[in-house]
C-alpha positions in Angstrom: -91.8 -40.9 -123.6 -95.2 -40.8 -121.7 -95.0 -44.3 -119.6 -98.4 -45.1 -117.4 -97.9 -47.8 -114.8 -101.3 -50.1 -114.2 -100.4 -51.3 -110.5 -98.0 -48.5 -109.7 -98.1 -49.5 -106.1 -96.2 -52.6 -106.5 -93.1 -52.6 -104.9 -91.2 -53.4 -108.3 -93.7 -51.1 -110.1 -92.8 -48.1 -108.4 -89.0 -48.4 -108.0 -89.0 -49.1 -112.1 -91.4 -46.1 -112.3 -89.0 -44.0 -110.8 -85.7 -45.6 -112.7 -87.8 -44.6 -115.6 -88.4 -41.0 -114.5 -84.7 -40.7 -113.5 -83.8 -41.3 -116.9 -85.9 -38.7 -118.3 -89.5 -40.1 -119.3 -93.2 -38.7 -118.1 -94.7 -41.0 -115.8 -98.1 -41.6 -114.8 -99.7 -44.5 -112.7 -102.8 -46.0 -111.4 -103.8 -48.7 -108.7 -106.6 -50.1 -106.5 -106.8 -51.9 -103.2 -103.3 -50.8 -102.0 -102.2 -50.4 -98.5 -99.3 -48.9 -96.4 -96.1 -48.5 -96.7 -96.5 -48.6 -100.2 -99.6 -47.0 -101.3 -98.7 -44.0 -99.4 -95.0 -44.1 -100.1 -96.4 -43.8 -104.1 -98.8 -40.3 -103.1 -95.7 -38.9 -102.3 -93.3 -39.5 -105.4 -94.7 -36.2 -107.2 -96.5 -37.9 -110.4 -100.0 -38.8 -111.4 -101.6 -41.2 -109.2 -104.9 -42.6 -109.7 -106.6 -44.6 -107.0 -108.9 -46.5 -109.7 -108.6 -48.3 -112.9 -110.2 -46.2 -115.7 -109.3 -45.6 -119.3 -109.7 -41.9 -118.8 -106.3 -42.2 -116.6 -104.1 -42.6 -120.0 -102.1 -39.8 -121.1 -103.4 -38.3 -124.3 -100.5 -38.4 -125.8 -99.2 -42.0 -124.2 -96.4 -44.0 -125.4 -96.1 -46.7 -123.2 -98.3 -48.8 -120.8 -96.8 -51.4 -117.9 -98.6 -53.4 -116.5 -98.3 -54.9 -113.3 -98.7 -58.8 -112.5 -100.7 -59.1 -109.7 -103.8 -61.1 -109.8 -105.9 -58.0 -108.6 -105.1 -56.1 -111.5 -107.3 -57.8 -113.9 -104.7 -58.4 -116.6 -106.2 -57.7 -120.3 -109.4 -57.3 -119.2 -107.9 -53.9 -117.1 -109.7 -50.8 -118.7 -106.6 -49.0 -119.3 -105.1 -52.3 -120.9 -108.2 -52.5 -123.4 -107.7 -48.6 -123.9 -104.0 -48.8 -124.7 -104.5 -51.7 -127.1 -107.2 -49.3 -128.7 -105.0 -46.6 -129.6 -102.1 -49.2 -130.6 -100.1 -48.5 -127.6 -97.4 -50.9 -126.7 -97.9 -52.9 -123.5 -95.1 -54.4 -122.0 -94.2 -55.5 -118.3 -91.6 -53.5 -115.9 -88.9 -56.1 -116.1 -88.9 -56.1 -119.6 -88.6 -52.1 -119.7 -85.6 -52.3 -117.2 -84.1 -55.0 -119.2 -84.3 -52.7 -122.2 -83.1 -49.8 -120.5 -80.2 -51.1 -118.7 -79.0 -53.1 -121.6 -75.6 -51.0 -121.8 -75.0 -50.6 -117.7 -72.7 -52.9 -115.9 -75.9 -54.2 -114.1 -75.3 -55.6 -110.3 -78.2 -58.2 -110.0 -78.9 -59.5 -106.1 -80.9 -62.3 -106.6 -81.7 -65.2 -104.0 -84.1 -66.5 -102.1 -84.2 -64.2 -99.0 -81.4 -61.0 -98.7 -82.2 -59.5 -102.2 -84.0 -56.2 -100.8 -81.5 -55.8 -98.1 -78.4 -56.5 -100.4 -79.4 -54.3 -103.0 -80.1 -51.4 -101.0 -77.3 -51.7 -99.0 -75.0 -52.2 -102.0 -76.6 -48.9 -103.4 -75.8 -47.3 -99.9 -72.6 -48.2 -99.9 -72.0 -46.9 -103.3 -73.5 -43.6 -102.6 -71.7 -43.2 -99.4 -68.4 -43.5 -101.2 -69.2 -40.8 -103.7 -70.7 -42.9 -106.5 -73.9 -42.4 -108.5 -75.2 -45.5 -109.2 -78.9 -46.3 -110.3 -80.6 -49.0 -108.6 -83.9 -50.8 -108.4 -84.8 -51.9 -104.9 -88.4 -53.8 -104.3 -88.7 -51.9 -101.0 -88.4 -49.1 -98.9 -84.9 -47.9 -97.1 -84.4 -44.7 -95.3 -80.8 -44.7 -96.3 -81.7 -44.5 -100.0 -83.6 -41.1 -101.0 -85.9 -43.2 -102.9 -86.4 -46.8 -104.1 -85.3 -46.2 -107.5 -82.9 -44.0 -109.4 -81.3 -43.8 -112.8 -77.8 -42.5 -111.5 -74.8 -41.3 -113.6 -72.0 -43.9 -113.2 -72.3 -47.2 -115.0 -73.3 -49.2 -112.3 -76.9 -50.2 -112.1 -78.1 -52.1 -108.6 -81.0 -54.4 -109.5 -83.0 -56.4 -107.1 -83.4 -59.5 -109.3 -86.6 -61.9 -108.6 -87.0 -65.3 -109.6 -90.5 -65.2 -109.5 -92.2 -65.2 -112.9 -92.8 -62.1 -114.9 -96.5 -62.6 -115.5 -99.1 -65.7 -116.0 -98.1 -65.3 -120.1 -94.4 -64.6 -119.4 -93.0 -67.8 -117.4 -89.3 -66.5 -117.3 -88.0 -65.0 -114.0 -87.9 -61.3 -114.2 -84.2 -61.8 -113.0 -83.8 -63.5 -116.5 -84.2 -60.0 -118.1 -81.7 -58.0 -116.6 -78.6 -59.1 -118.1 -76.2 -58.9 -115.0 -72.2 -57.9 -115.4 -71.8 -59.1 -111.6 -74.4 -61.6 -109.6 -74.8 -61.7 -105.6 -76.5 -64.8 -105.1 -77.8 -64.8 -101.3 -79.6 -68.1 -100.7 -81.0 -70.9 -102.7 -84.0 -72.7 -100.6 -87.6 -73.9 -102.7 -90.2 -71.0 -102.8 -93.0 -69.9 -104.3 -94.1 -73.5 -104.7 -97.5 -72.0 -106.6 -95.3 -71.6 -109.7 -92.2 -74.2 -109.0 -93.5 -77.0 -107.7 -90.1 -79.2 -107.2 -86.7 -77.6 -106.1 -85.4 -79.1 -109.8 -88.4 -76.2 -111.1 -87.1 -73.6 -108.6 -83.3 -73.7 -109.1 -83.7 -74.1 -113.2 -83.8 -70.4 -113.3 -81.0 -69.7 -111.0 -78.8 -72.2 -113.4 -80.0 -70.2 -116.6 -78.9 -66.6 -114.8 -75.3 -68.0 -113.9 -74.9 -69.7 -117.4 -75.7 -66.2 -118.8 -73.3 -64.7 -116.7 -70.0 -62.8 -118.8 -67.0 -64.2 -118.4 -65.8 -60.9 -117.5 -68.2 -60.6 -115.1 -68.4 -61.9 -111.0 -70.2 -64.4 -109.3 -70.1 -63.9 -105.5 -72.0 -66.4 -103.8 -72.9 -67.7 -100.3 -71.2 -70.8 -99.6 -73.9 -73.3 -99.1 -74.4 -76.8 -100.4 -77.3 -76.0 -102.6 -75.1 -72.8 -104.6 -72.3 -75.0 -104.8 -74.6 -77.4 -106.9 -75.1 -75.0 -109.6 -72.0 -73.1 -109.2 -70.6 -75.1 -112.1 -73.2 -73.3 -114.5 -71.2 -69.9 -114.7 -67.8 -68.9 -116.7 -67.3 -65.9 -114.2 -65.0 -65.9 -111.3 -66.9 -67.2 -108.1 -65.9 -65.4 -105.1 -67.6 -67.3 -101.7 -68.4 -66.0 -98.6 -70.6 -67.2 -95.5 -70.9 -66.1 -91.6 -67.9 -68.9 -91.0 -64.3 -69.3 -92.1 -64.6 -70.4 -96.0 -62.2 -70.0 -99.1 -63.7 -66.4 -99.1 -65.0 -63.6 -97.0 -66.5 -64.2 -93.9 -67.1 -62.8 -90.7 -65.3 -63.3 -87.4 -66.0 -62.6 -83.8 -69.4 -61.6 -84.2 -70.7 -59.8 -80.4 -74.4 -59.1 -80.8 -76.1 -56.0 -79.4 -77.8 -53.1 -80.1 -74.9 -52.1 -82.4 -73.4 -55.5 -83.6 -69.8 -55.4 -84.1 -67.4 -58.0 -86.2 -64.3 -58.1 -88.1 -64.7 -59.0 -91.9 -62.1 -61.4 -93.2 -61.3 -61.7 -96.8 -59.4 -64.4 -98.6 -56.1 -62.1 -98.9 -56.3 -61.8 -95.2 -57.5 -58.4 -95.3 -59.5 -57.3 -91.9 -62.1 -54.7 -91.5 -63.9 -54.1 -88.4 -67.6 -53.6 -89.0 -70.3 -52.3 -87.1 -74.2 -52.7 -87.8 -77.4 -51.8 -85.7 -79.3 -54.3 -87.9 -80.8 -57.2 -86.3 -80.3 -61.0 -86.8 -77.2 -63.1 -87.7 -79.0 -63.3 -91.6 -77.7 -59.5 -91.9 -74.2 -60.0 -91.0 -74.7 -62.3 -94.0 -76.2 -60.0 -96.0 -73.5 -57.3 -95.2 -70.2 -60.0 -95.9 -71.9 -60.5 -99.2 -72.1 -56.9 -100.1 -68.7 -56.1 -98.7 -67.2 -59.3 -100.4 -68.9 -57.8 -103.6 -68.0 -54.1 -103.7 -64.2 -54.8 -102.4 -63.2 -57.5 -104.8 -64.5 -55.0 -107.8 -62.8 -52.3 -105.8 -65.8 -49.7 -106.3 -65.3 -48.6 -102.4 -62.7 -49.2 -99.8 -62.3 -50.1 -96.6 -63.0 -46.8 -94.6 -65.7 -45.9 -96.8 -67.1 -49.7 -96.5 -67.2 -49.6 -92.6 -68.7 -45.8 -92.5 -71.6 -46.8 -94.7 -72.6 -50.5 -92.9 -72.7 -48.4 -89.6 -75.1 -45.8 -91.1 -77.4 -48.1 -92.9 -80.8 -48.6 -91.1 -82.0 -51.3 -93.3 -85.5 -52.2 -94.9 -88.6 -50.9 -93.7 -90.8 -54.4 -92.6 -87.7 -55.8 -91.8 -87.3 -55.9 -88.4 -87.9 -52.4 -87.4 -88.8 -51.4 -84.0 -92.2 -49.8 -84.3 -92.8 -49.0 -80.9 -91.0 -45.8 -79.0 -91.9 -46.0 -75.1 -93.3 -49.5 -74.6 -91.3 -51.7 -72.7 -93.0 -54.6 -74.7 -91.4 -53.6 -78.2 -93.3 -54.4 -81.5 -90.8 -55.5 -84.4 -91.8 -55.8 -87.7 -90.4 -58.3 -90.2 -91.4 -59.6 -93.3 -92.7 -63.1 -93.8 -93.1 -63.5 -97.8 -91.4 -67.0 -97.2 -90.6 -69.8 -95.1 -86.6 -68.3 -94.9 -87.9 -65.0 -94.2 -90.1 -65.7 -91.2 -87.9 -68.0 -89.8 -85.1 -65.7 -90.1 -87.1 -62.9 -88.3 -88.1 -64.9 -85.7 -84.5 -66.1 -85.0 -83.4 -62.9 -85.1 -86.1 -61.6 -82.5 -84.7 -64.4 -80.3 -81.3 -64.0 -80.7 -81.3 -60.3 -79.8 -84.2 -60.6 -76.8 -83.3 -64.0 -75.8 -84.9 -63.5 -72.4 -88.1 -62.3 -73.3 -91.5 -64.8 -73.9 -92.2 -64.1 -78.3 -95.4 -63.2 -79.8 -95.7 -63.6 -83.1 -98.8 -61.9 -84.9 -99.1 -63.5 -88.6 -100.9 -63.2 -92.0 -100.3 -66.1 -94.4 -100.9 -63.2 -97.0 -98.2 -65.0 -99.9 -99.6 -67.2 -102.3 -96.8 -69.8 -100.8 -98.2 -69.7 -97.4 -101.8 -70.5 -98.6 -100.9 -72.9 -100.3 -101.8 -77.1 -98.9 -98.5 -78.2 -100.7 -96.6 -75.7 -97.6 -98.7 -76.6 -94.6 -95.7 -78.0 -93.2 -93.7 -75.2 -93.2 -95.6 -74.3 -90.0 -93.9 -77.1 -88.2 -91.3 -75.4 -87.7 -91.5 -71.6 -88.8 -92.5 -70.2 -84.9 -89.6 -72.5 -83.1 -88.9 -70.4 -79.9 -92.3 -68.4 -79.7 -94.5 -68.3 -77.0 -97.7 -67.3 -78.7 -99.0 -67.1 -82.1 -101.9 -65.1 -83.4 -102.9 -65.7 -86.9 -105.4 -64.1 -88.9 -106.9 -65.2 -92.2 -105.3 -65.3 -95.4 -106.5 -62.9 -98.0 -109.1 -64.7 -101.3 -107.2 -62.8 -104.4 -106.1 -65.5 -106.5 -107.8 -68.1 -104.4 -109.0 -69.9 -107.2 -105.6 -70.1 -109.5 -104.0 -72.9 -106.7 -104.6 -75.3 -104.1 -105.6 -73.0 -100.8 -105.6 -73.9 -97.6 -108.3 -72.6 -95.1 -107.8 -70.7 -92.1 -108.8 -73.4 -90.2 -106.4 -75.9 -91.6 -103.6 -73.4 -90.8 -104.6 -72.7 -87.3 -104.6 -76.5 -86.6 -101.1 -77.1 -87.9 -100.0 -73.9 -85.9 -101.6 -76.0 -83.1 -100.0 -79.2 -83.6 -96.6 -77.5 -82.7 -97.8 -77.3 -78.8 -97.7 -73.4 -79.0 -100.8 -71.5 -77.8 -102.4 -70.4 -81.2 -105.4 -68.0 -81.0 -107.4 -66.8 -84.4 -107.7 -63.2 -84.9 -110.0 -62.3 -87.5 -110.2 -58.7 -86.9 -107.7 -55.8 -85.7 -110.0 -55.3 -83.0 -109.6 -59.0 -81.8 -105.9 -58.9 -82.3 -105.1 -55.7 -80.2 -107.4 -57.4 -77.8 -105.6 -60.7 -77.6 -102.5 -58.6 -77.0 -104.0 -56.9 -74.1 -102.8 -58.9 -71.1 -99.4 -58.9 -71.8 -97.2 -59.4 -68.6 -94.5 -56.7 -69.8 -91.5 -58.3 -70.3 -92.4 -60.0 -73.8 -91.4 -59.1 -77.0 -94.1 -58.9 -80.3 -93.3 -59.9 -83.9 -95.6 -58.3 -86.7 -95.2 -61.1 -89.8 -96.6 -60.7 -93.5 -95.9 -59.7 -96.7 -99.5 -58.0 -96.7 -101.3 -55.2 -94.5 -101.7 -57.3 -91.5 -105.3 -56.1 -90.7 -103.3 -52.3 -90.7 -102.0 -53.5 -87.1 -98.3 -52.2 -87.9 -99.9 -48.5 -88.4 -102.5 -49.0 -85.3 -100.8 -51.5 -82.6 -97.5 -49.4 -82.2 -99.5 -46.4 -80.4 -101.5 -48.7 -78.3 -98.8 -50.1 -76.7 -97.1 -47.1 -76.3 -99.9 -45.7 -74.3 -101.0 -49.5 -72.6 -97.3 -50.4 -71.5 -95.7 -46.9 -70.9 -96.4 -46.3 -67.4 -94.4 -49.8 -66.8 -91.4 -48.3 -68.3 -91.7 -45.3 -66.2 -92.2 -47.9 -62.9 
């Protein structure tokens, strides 16, 4: 088939496009107002990529148009959608397409409020390092994988399962379309308040997901009260995991450092020595969950697991160190939700315990911009010495109860943390100009953050390099 992706620079969209290309289909795509790293990533994928929406972008013999869910795409009014419908071409979404394409595969779905991208990428990486040829679809870039999506030749297909809705006209969670054989459930914490106003609303699709697991499947789930509350929905065998001793798999003797080492302990007494360069306790948790699934399924052995975990370099924007010479490290985290941002702050404090933490934050996701989630700001930056906040974006503001920039600033200031407004990249760079040299800087956003992840590292490598030499 000839498939065109409208909104192809979306993380899930580009991964789905790669899966379909690997399955033998001809791919093209378009997008507007996109930013690195996804924009530069998509430009290098080798299929036609148009930087504006136009009916003329559609191939002459188009079989299918896949429309992304972002409000900026314009939905049914997008000129590419209008033209596809004029021609009688089917218009669908990437979750529908992936669900249809992988119906006969042994799908491993990774779901949860946080940890999905890292766990899905790590699962695919470990399988590949063990000599297998899985397919995968991961909604983030991992240097340990050749691409964010692949078809693969083995039965296993690893799918990052997002609970967010398919789109305005389809309120199902994306993962509801992925028919998993096995499930890795990492977490269950209220998120996406713009579409799931209450926790009961939020957990409902997870209950459905568990209910639809086949009896011959496997549910590997974190040992947490919220997950125990929904676990009874599944017919599949349950395997628990945690970073503390539990009735399942857990980590023991964690020694944090540039390389963190620990022992993985299994319910049958198995012990596997593991090491990782990933930062934070949450990444130990991720590794334990992935290890439990793969070892329980017998897809890898302990030796292959140990080598693959040690070589896994993580996910772009998930606690990457961006500077090379500066004595003030710049770490980039992903701050799309409270739990992700809070985990990033905690991880940096864990690995740099004696350095003042400066956070540069962009309230980009709908949840961060919602007045219903203003309380998140009360504790998310706990441990930080200073927070720079950049303005929230305006797209989609009319569709939900959006906080003003001033309301966000006031809420952070009420915590007692020094809080600075930075409306431009220049203002943010200037505000970071008087550091003493012993700090660590954490960039947190799910958006472009004024381009600071691209511009700031070179400034710091020049500005603070002489201190290193001294």
